[in-house]
C-alpha positions as CSV (number, residue, x, y, z in Angstrom):
1,M,32.5,6.7,23.8
2,D,29.3,5.5,25.5
3,N,28.9,1.8,24.6
4,T,25.2,1.5,25.3
5,L,23.0,1.2,22.2
6,S,20.3,3.4,23.8
7,S,22.5,6.5,24.1
8,M,25.3,6.1,21.5
9,Q,27.9,8.9,21.6
10,L,30.3,8.9,18.7
11,T,32.9,11.7,18.0
12,I,33.1,13.2,14.5
13,M,36.7,13.3,13.5
14,K,38.6,14.2,10.3
15,P,40.2,11.5,8.1
16,S,43.6,12.0,9.7
17,S,42.4,10.7,13.0
18,Q,43.4,7.2,14.0
19,A,40.3,6.4,16.2
20,V,37.9,4.0,14.6
21,V,34.5,5.3,15.5
22,C,32.3,6.0,12.4
23,H,32.6,5.5,8.7
24,V,30.4,7.0,6.0
25,A,30.6,5.1,2.7
26,L,30.4,7.1,-0.4
27,L,29.2,6.4,-3.9
28,H,32.8,6.6,-5.0
29,P,35.5,4.4,-3.4
30,V,36.6,5.3,0.1
31,P,40.4,4.9,0.9
32,V,41.2,2.0,3.2
33,G,41.9,3.3,6.8
34,V,39.7,6.4,6.5
35,V,38.0,6.8,9.8
36,G,35.7,9.3,11.5
37,V,33.1,11.0,9.4
38,F,34.6,11.8,6.0
39,F,33.4,15.2,4.7
40,P,33.5,14.7,1.0
41,P,33.7,17.3,-1.8
42,V,31.0,15.1,-3.5
43,P,27.5,15.4,-1.9
44,P,25.9,12.0,-2.5
45,I,26.1,9.5,0.4
46,F,24.8,6.0,-0.1
47,F,25.3,4.1,3.1
48,L,25.8,5.1,6.7
49,M,27.8,2.3,8.4
50,V,28.3,2.6,12.2
51,Y,30.9,0.4,13.8
52,I,31.0,-0.2,17.6
53,P,34.0,-2.5,17.9
54,S,33.7,-3.1,21.6
55,L,30.2,-4.5,21.1
56,L,31.0,-6.3,17.9
57,V,28.0,-4.6,16.2
58,N,28.0,-3.8,12.5
59,R,25.0,-1.7,11.6
60,T,24.3,-0.7,8.0
61,I,21.8,2.1,7.5
62,R,20.6,2.7,4.0
63,T,20.0,6.2,2.6
64,V,16.3,5.6,2.5
65,D,16.3,4.8,6.2
66,I,17.6,8.2,7.2
67,L,14.7,10.4,8.4
68,N,16.5,13.6,9.5
69,I,19.8,15.1,10.5
70,V,19.6,17.9,13.1
71,L,22.7,20.0,13.9
72,Q,22.7,21.9,17.2
73,E,25.4,21.4,19.8
74,Q,25.4,17.7,18.7
75,L,24.7,16.1,15.4
76,N,21.6,13.9,15.7
77,I,20.8,11.4,13.0
78,A,17.3,9.9,13.1
79,V,16.8,6.7,11.3
80,C,14.2,4.0,10.8
81,V,15.8,0.6,11.0
82,P,14.8,-3.0,11.4
83,K,14.8,-4.2,15.0
84,A,16.1,-7.7,14.3
85,G,17.1,-8.4,10.7
86,P,16.0,-7.2,7.3
87,R,12.5,-8.9,7.6
88,S,11.6,-7.5,11.0
89,E,9.6,-4.5,12.0
90,S,11.4,-1.2,11.8
91,A,11.5,1.5,14.5
92,L,13.1,4.8,15.3
93,E,16.7,5.1,16.5
94,V,18.7,8.3,17.0
95,F,22.5,8.4,16.7
96,Q,24.2,11.3,18.4
97,F,27.6,12.7,17.5
98,Q,29.8,15.3,19.2
99,V,30.8,18.0,16.7
100,K,34.2,19.6,16.5
101,D,33.8,21.6,13.3
102,Q,30.3,23.2,12.9
103,T,31.0,24.4,9.4
104,Q,32.0,21.1,8.0
105,A,29.2,19.3,9.9
106,A,26.6,21.7,8.5
107,Q,27.9,21.1,4.9
108,W,27.8,17.3,5.5
109,Q,24.3,17.6,6.9
110,A,23.0,19.5,3.9
111,N,24.7,17.2,1.4
112,V,23.2,14.1,3.0
113,L,19.7,15.4,3.3
114,S,19.7,16.7,-0.3
115,H,20.4,13.1,-1.4
116,V,18.1,11.5,1.2
117,Y,15.1,13.5,0.0
118,K,16.0,13.8,-3.7
119,D,12.7,14.4,-5.6
120,V,10.8,14.1,-2.4
121,K,9.3,16.9,-0.3
122,R,10.8,17.2,3.2
123,S,8.7,18.1,6.3
124,K,5.4,17.1,4.9
125,H,2.1,18.2,6.6
126,F,-0.4,15.3,7.0
127,K,-4.0,14.9,7.9
128,V,-3.9,11.8,10.0
129,L,-7.0,9.6,10.5
130,V,-6.8,6.9,13.2
131,N,-9.5,4.2,13.6
132,P,-9.2,3.4,17.3
133,F,-11.3,0.3,16.7
134,G,-9.2,-1.1,13.9
135,G,-6.9,-4.1,14.2
136,Q,-8.6,-5.5,17.3
137,G,-8.3,-2.0,18.9
138,H,-4.5,-1.8,18.3
139,A,-4.4,1.1,15.7
140,K,-4.2,3.8,18.3
141,R,-1.3,2.2,20.1
142,L,0.5,1.6,16.8
143,W,0.1,5.3,16.0
144,E,1.4,6.5,19.4
145,H,4.3,4.0,19.7
146,I,5.6,3.7,16.2
147,T,4.2,6.0,13.5
148,E,4.0,9.3,15.5
149,P,7.6,9.2,16.8
150,L,8.9,8.5,13.3
151,I,6.8,11.3,11.7
152,K,8.0,13.8,14.4
153,A,11.7,12.7,14.0
154,A,11.4,13.3,10.3
155,G,10.4,16.9,10.9
156,C,6.9,16.3,9.5
157,T,3.8,17.8,11.1
158,Y,0.2,16.7,11.3
159,D,-3.4,17.2,12.4
160,I,-5.0,14.1,13.8
161,T,-8.6,12.9,14.1
162,Y,-9.7,9.7,15.8
163,T,-12.7,8.4,13.9
164,T,-15.8,7.7,16.0
165,H,-18.4,6.2,13.7
166,R,-18.9,4.7,10.3
167,Y,-18.4,7.1,7.4
168,H,-16.6,9.6,9.7
169,A,-13.5,9.4,7.5
170,K,-15.7,10.0,4.5
171,E,-17.2,13.1,6.1
172,I,-13.8,14.5,7.0
173,A,-12.4,13.9,3.5
174,R,-15.5,15.5,1.9
175,D,-15.0,18.7,4.0
176,L,-11.2,18.8,4.3
177,N,-9.3,21.9,3.3
178,I,-7.0,20.0,1.0
179,L,-4.7,22.9,0.3
180,Q,-3.4,22.6,3.8
181,Y,-2.1,19.1,3.5
182,D,0.5,17.1,1.5
183,A,-1.4,13.8,2.1
184,V,-4.1,12.0,4.1
185,V,-2.6,9.3,6.2
186,C,-4.9,6.4,7.3
187,V,-3.9,4.4,10.4
188,S,-6.5,1.7,9.9
189,G,-7.5,-1.2,7.7
190,D,-8.8,-0.7,4.2
191,G,-12.2,0.6,5.4
192,V,-11.0,4.1,6.3
193,V,-9.1,4.3,3.0
194,H,-12.3,3.4,1.1
195,E,-14.1,6.1,3.0
196,V,-11.5,8.8,2.3
197,I,-11.5,8.0,-1.4
198,N,-15.2,8.3,-1.7
199,G,-15.2,11.5,0.4
200,L,-12.7,13.1,-2.0
201,M,-14.6,11.9,-5.1
202,E,-17.9,13.4,-3.8
203,R,-16.5,16.9,-3.5
204,S,-17.5,19.7,-5.8
205,D,-13.8,20.2,-6.4
206,A,-13.0,16.6,-7.0
207,I,-11.0,17.6,-10.0
208,I,-8.4,18.9,-7.6
209,A,-9.2,16.8,-4.5
210,H,-8.6,13.4,-6.2
211,K,-4.9,14.3,-6.6
212,L,-4.3,14.5,-2.8
213,P,-2.1,11.5,-2.1
214,I,-3.1,8.8,0.4
215,G,-0.8,7.1,2.9
216,A,-1.6,3.7,4.4
217,I,-0.4,2.5,7.8
218,P,-1.6,-1.0,8.5
219,G,-3.9,-0.9,11.5
220,G,-6.8,-3.2,10.6
221,S,-7.6,-6.9,10.0
222,G,-7.3,-6.5,6.2
223,N,-4.5,-4.2,4.9
224,A,-4.6,-4.7,1.2
225,L,-3.0,-1.4,0.3
226,S,-0.1,-1.8,2.7
227,F,0.6,-5.4,1.7
228,S,0.4,-4.5,-2.0
229,L,2.9,-1.7,-1.5
230,L,5.3,-3.5,0.8
231,G,4.8,-7.2,0.1
232,E,4.4,-10.2,2.2
233,D,7.4,-9.7,4.5
234,H,6.7,-6.0,5.4
235,G,3.0,-5.4,4.7
236,A,2.1,-5.6,8.3
237,H,5.1,-3.6,9.5
238,V,4.0,-0.2,10.7
239,G,7.5,1.3,10.7
240,N,8.1,0.4,7.1
241,A,4.7,1.8,6.1
242,T,5.4,5.0,8.0
243,L,8.8,5.3,6.2
244,G,6.9,5.0,2.9
245,V,4.6,7.8,3.9
246,I,7.5,10.1,4.9
247,K,9.7,9.3,1.9
248,G,7.1,8.3,-0.6
249,R,6.1,10.1,-3.8
250,A,2.6,10.2,-5.3
251,M,2.1,7.0,-7.4
252,P,-0.9,7.0,-9.8
253,V,-3.4,4.2,-9.0
254,D,-6.5,3.1,-10.9
255,L,-9.9,3.5,-9.2
256,C,-13.0,1.5,-10.0
257,S,-16.5,3.1,-10.2
258,V,-19.3,0.8,-8.9
259,T,-22.9,1.3,-9.8
260,Q,-25.7,-0.5,-8.0
261,G,-29.3,0.5,-8.5
262,N,-29.3,4.3,-8.3
263,E,-26.1,4.4,-6.3
264,R,-22.6,5.0,-7.5
265,F,-19.4,4.9,-5.5
266,F,-15.8,4.0,-5.8
267,S,-13.6,1.0,-4.9
268,F,-9.8,0.9,-4.8
269,A,-9.0,-2.7,-3.7
270,L,-11.5,-5.5,-4.5
271,Q,-15.1,-6.3,-5.4
272,S,-16.0,-9.8,-4.3
273,F,-19.0,-12.1,-4.7
274,G,-19.3,-15.7,-3.4
275,L,-16.6,-17.3,-1.2
276,I,-14.3,-14.3,-0.8
277,A,-17.2,-12.0,0.2
278,D,-18.5,-14.6,2.6
279,V,-15.1,-15.0,4.2
280,D,-14.6,-11.2,4.4
281,L,-18.0,-10.2,5.7
282,G,-19.4,-13.4,7.2
283,T,-16.6,-13.7,9.8
284,E,-17.2,-10.5,11.8
285,H,-17.9,-12.7,14.8
286,M,-14.3,-14.1,14.4
287,R,-12.5,-10.8,14.5
288,W,-10.8,-11.9,17.7
289,M,-8.7,-14.3,15.5
290,G,-7.2,-11.4,13.5
291,E,-6.2,-12.2,9.9
292,A,-6.4,-16.0,10.7
293,R,-10.2,-15.7,10.5
294,F,-10.0,-15.4,6.7
295,T,-8.0,-18.6,6.3
296,V,-10.1,-20.7,8.7
297,S,-13.4,-19.6,7.1
298,A,-12.1,-20.1,3.5
299,V,-11.0,-23.7,4.2
300,G,-14.4,-24.5,5.6
301,K,-16.2,-23.0,2.7
302,L,-14.1,-24.8,0.1
303,L,-14.6,-28.2,1.9
304,S,-18.4,-27.6,1.9
305,Q,-18.2,-27.0,-1.9
306,A,-20.6,-24.2,-1.7
307,T,-21.3,-22.3,-4.9
308,T,-23.4,-19.2,-5.7
309,G,-25.3,-18.5,-8.9
310,C,-25.2,-15.3,-11.0
311,E,-25.0,-13.9,-14.4
312,L,-21.5,-12.8,-15.0
313,A,-20.7,-10.3,-17.8
314,Y,-17.3,-8.8,-18.6
315,I,-15.4,-6.9,-21.3
316,P,-12.2,-8.9,-21.8
317,V,-8.8,-7.4,-22.5
318,E,-6.7,-10.6,-22.0
319,T,-7.9,-14.0,-21.0
320,S,-4.7,-16.1,-21.3
321,I,-2.9,-16.5,-18.0
322,K,0.3,-17.2,-19.8
323,R,0.1,-13.9,-21.7
324,I,-1.0,-12.0,-18.5
325,H,2.1,-13.5,-16.7
326,E,4.3,-12.3,-19.6
327,Q,2.7,-8.8,-19.5
328,Y,3.2,-8.6,-15.8
329,N,6.9,-9.2,-16.1
330,E,7.2,-6.8,-19.0
331,A,5.4,-4.1,-16.9
332,R,7.9,-4.5,-14.0
333,Q,10.8,-3.9,-16.4
334,R,9.4,-0.5,-17.5
335,P,10.5,2.7,-15.8
336,V,8.3,3.9,-12.9
337,V,5.9,6.7,-13.7
338,W,4.8,9.1,-10.9
339,A,1.5,10.9,-10.6
340,D,3.0,14.3,-11.5
341,Q,4.1,12.8,-14.8
342,T,0.7,11.5,-15.9
343,Q,-2.8,12.8,-16.8
344,D,-6.1,11.1,-16.0
345,E,-9.7,11.6,-17.2
346,L,-10.4,14.5,-14.8
347,D,-9.2,17.8,-16.1
348,T,-10.5,21.2,-17.0
349,N,-12.3,19.9,-20.0
350,H,-13.7,16.8,-18.3
351,T,-14.8,17.7,-14.7
352,S,-16.7,14.5,-14.0
353,I,-16.1,10.8,-14.4
354,I,-18.0,9.1,-17.2
355,D,-18.8,5.4,-17.0
356,K,-18.2,4.5,-20.6
357,F,-19.9,1.1,-20.3
358,G,-23.1,2.3,-18.6
359,R,-24.5,1.4,-15.2
360,A,-25.7,-1.9,-13.6
361,T,-29.3,-1.0,-14.5
362,D,-28.6,-0.4,-18.2
363,S,-28.8,-3.0,-21.0
364,L,-25.5,-4.4,-22.1
365,R,-24.3,-2.9,-25.4
366,Q,-23.1,-5.6,-27.8
367,E,-20.7,-3.1,-29.5
368,D,-18.8,-2.8,-26.2
369,G,-17.7,-6.4,-26.5
370,W,-19.4,-7.9,-23.4
371,V,-19.1,-11.7,-22.8
372,V,-22.1,-13.1,-20.8
373,E,-22.2,-16.3,-18.7
374,N,-24.9,-17.8,-16.5
375,D,-23.6,-20.3,-14.1
376,D,-22.8,-21.2,-10.5
377,Y,-19.4,-20.1,-9.1
378,V,-17.3,-20.6,-6.0
379,T,-16.3,-17.0,-6.2
380,V,-16.0,-14.0,-8.5
381,V,-13.5,-11.4,-7.5
382,G,-12.5,-8.2,-9.3
383,A,-9.4,-6.4,-7.9
384,K,-6.9,-3.6,-8.4
385,M,-4.5,-4.9,-5.8
386,P,-2.6,-8.2,-5.6
387,W,-2.9,-8.8,-1.8
388,I,-6.1,-8.6,0.2
389,S,-4.4,-9.5,3.5
390,K,-1.4,-11.3,4.7
391,S,-0.7,-14.6,2.8
392,T,-3.7,-13.9,0.6
393,V,-2.5,-12.9,-2.9
394,T,-5.9,-13.4,-4.7
395,N,-5.0,-11.3,-7.8
396,P,-1.3,-11.5,-8.2
397,A,-1.0,-9.9,-11.7
398,A,-2.8,-6.7,-10.5
399,L,-0.9,-3.5,-11.4
400,P,-1.4,-0.1,-10.0
401,N,-2.2,1.8,-13.2
402,D,-2.7,-0.5,-16.2
403,G,-6.4,0.6,-16.7
404,C,-7.7,-2.9,-16.2
405,I,-9.5,-4.9,-13.5
406,D,-8.1,-8.3,-12.6
407,L,-11.0,-10.7,-12.6
408,L,-10.7,-14.0,-10.7
409,V,-13.3,-16.8,-11.1
410,F,-13.3,-20.1,-9.3
411,S,-15.2,-22.9,-11.2
412,K,-18.2,-24.6,-9.7
413,N,-16.6,-28.0,-10.5
414,M,-13.7,-27.5,-8.1
415,G,-13.5,-30.5,-5.9
416,R,-12.3,-30.6,-2.3
417,I,-8.8,-31.6,-3.1
418,A,-8.5,-29.1,-5.9
419,G,-10.1,-26.5,-3.6
420,L,-7.4,-27.1,-0.9
421,A,-4.7,-26.9,-3.5
422,V,-6.1,-23.6,-4.8
423,M,-6.2,-22.3,-1.2
424,I,-2.6,-23.2,-0.7
425,G,-1.8,-21.4,-4.0
426,V,-3.5,-18.2,-2.8
427,E,-0.8,-17.7,-0.3
428,T,1.7,-17.1,-3.1
429,G,-0.5,-16.3,-6.0
430,E,0.2,-19.6,-7.7
431,H,-3.5,-20.6,-7.7
432,V,-4.1,-18.6,-11.0
433,F,-2.3,-21.4,-12.9
434,H,-4.7,-24.1,-11.6
435,K,-7.1,-25.6,-14.2
436,D,-10.2,-24.8,-12.2
437,V,-9.3,-21.1,-11.9
438,R,-9.8,-18.4,-14.6
439,Y,-7.9,-15.2,-14.4
440,M,-8.6,-12.3,-16.8
441,K,-7.8,-8.7,-17.4
442,V,-11.1,-6.8,-18.1
443,K,-12.2,-3.2,-18.7
444,A,-15.5,-3.7,-16.8
445,F,-17.6,-6.5,-15.3
446,R,-21.1,-7.0,-14.0
447,V,-22.5,-9.5,-11.5
448,S,-26.2,-10.2,-11.2
449,P,-26.9,-12.6,-8.3
450,K,-29.6,-15.2,-8.7
451,A,-30.3,-15.7,-5.0
452,S,-32.2,-13.2,-2.9
453,S,-29.6,-12.9,-0.1
454,G,-25.9,-13.3,0.5
455,F,-22.7,-11.2,0.7
456,I,-21.2,-8.7,-1.7
457,S,-18.0,-6.9,-0.5
458,M,-16.5,-3.7,-1.8
459,D,-13.1,-3.0,-0.2
460,G,-14.3,-5.1,2.8
461,E,-17.5,-3.0,3.1
462,H,-21.0,-4.5,3.2
463,T,-22.9,-3.8,-0.1
464,P,-26.5,-4.6,-0.9
465,Y,-27.1,-8.0,-2.4
466,Q,-28.1,-6.9,-5.9
467,P,-26.6,-6.5,-9.4
468,Y,-23.5,-4.3,-9.6
469,Q,-21.2,-3.2,-12.3
470,V,-17.5,-2.2,-12.0
471,E,-15.4,-0.2,-14.4
472,A,-11.8,0.8,-14.2
473,H,-10.6,4.4,-14.4
474,R,-6.9,4.8,-15.0
475,G,-4.6,6.6,-12.6
476,L,-7.5,8.4,-10.9
477,I,-6.0,8.5,-7.4
478,S,-2.5,8.5,-6.0
479,V,-0.9,6.8,-3.0
480,L,2.5,7.4,-1.4
481,S,5.1,5.0,-2.4
482,I,8.9,4.8,-2.3
483,E,9.3,2.2,-5.1
484,G,6.6,3.6,-7.4
485,R,5.1,0.1,-8.0
486,Y,3.5,-2.7,-6.0
487,A,5.7,-5.3,-4.5
488,R,6.4,-8.3,-6.7
489,S,3.4,-10.7,-6.4
490,M,4.0,-13.0,-9.3
491,K,7.1,-15.1,-10.0
492,Q,9.2,-14.3,-13.0
C-alpha cells in the first residue's frame, strides 16, 4: 500500500481477508472485523470510511460527497471533501483501488452510484458563465482550480463563456438554446445571476425558459444566493457550491417583478433604499477591501445618523416579528417541495406575468390593502434571501417560496448606540428583534424617494433614483440545491 495521501493505493478484498485496508459502512449493521470492501446484497451505502493505520488518519466521506466511481483496470472514487475540518473549503480527491473481481466491483459501483444520485440526474450538461472581473478578479482562477476539476470528475460536461461586458450574461441567456442544457451555472457574484434571470424572462418562450435551473458559484464581492443556500460557514466555499450544482435538484424560488417608470424587470435577491443601497453601490471605490467594504461603510453611515425621506407603501401579510419567527420555524418543519412538484403562474393558459397590484406609476388601489407612510428612514430593504453577503443576514426570515417579500425598515430615531447594536445583530439576524427595527412579510411594496438623487439597488445593480414598485411571484424560477431549502438563518 502506498502511504502517501496524494496517490493512495488500497486493495479491494473480500470479507474473509485479514488485511485492514478499507471499510464501507452500510445502512444495516456491519459485523465487527469485516475488512476490505464489503460487496453487500443490499445496494444502499451511507458512508465510505477509509482507514490508513500507518498514518493514523480516519477519513469519513459522506454519500453526498461522492462524485463518481469509474471502473477500468482500477476503481477510482472521486469525492469532494473538506480540506481541514467540516467548516473548511472542499476540494477534489480521488481514491484508487486495485481490483481483483471485476464483476463484484462493477455491481458495487452500480449500487453505490444509484444511491449517490438517487432522484438526481447524473452527468449534467451545463452552460457556464464566468465573470473574470468578479471577486477582485478571482472568479476565473476559482473556476479553473476548484469548480472545473470537480465538474469533470463528476462526469458532467459544459460549454463556457467568459463575460466581457455589462449585460453580456443577459444577452447569452436571452439567446440560449435552453433545450441543450440542464442548468446555467454562474461563477460570479449576484450581478450575473440577475442578468441571467432577466435574460430568461425576456424570451418569447419564457414559459419554458424560466424553468431552466440556475447554479451559483460564489465568485463576487456579494454572493447572496450562495450564502442563502449554504449558510455562513460555507457560503463562500466554491467546492461546496460546486457540489450543490452537481448534486442539486431544482428548488422553486420566488421572483420579484420591479416596475419603474416605463421599465419592468426582475429581482431575485434584494431591493434596497437608503443605507443598504448606499453601502452596496456607494463603495465601488472600496472594492479592494472585498466583503469588508460593506461593514466599514455601514458603520460609518450609522454613526453619521443619516436618513432618507420617502413615501413607503406596502400590502402587509404579517407585521408581528414574533409570529413571523414562529412561521419561519413551522416552515422549516414542513417537507421539502421541489420545482417538478409545483406549478407557478406561467403555464399554457397564462403565458405572461401579471402584476396584480399595478405599476409604480399607477394610483394605489385601496381595495388591495395598501398601508402608506411618509417619513424619513435609515433604510428600507425588500428581500427574497436571508443573506446579502458574509455576516450580513439582513432578512433572516426570508423563505425561498412563500410568495412574500420580507420588508426591513430601520427607524429614523435610531441613535448611534442603537445603530451599532443593530449592526452587530445583522451578523446573525438578531437585529429584527430590536425596537427600532420593523420586519414584515408583504405581498408588494412601493418606495417613492423625496430627494432628487441617491442610490437604489436591485440585486446589487444600479437603478434610477425614482419611484419603484416590487411584487412577489411565487416559485417563478428554480435554483440547484441539495437541501431543498435555504440554510437556517433564524434561531429556533
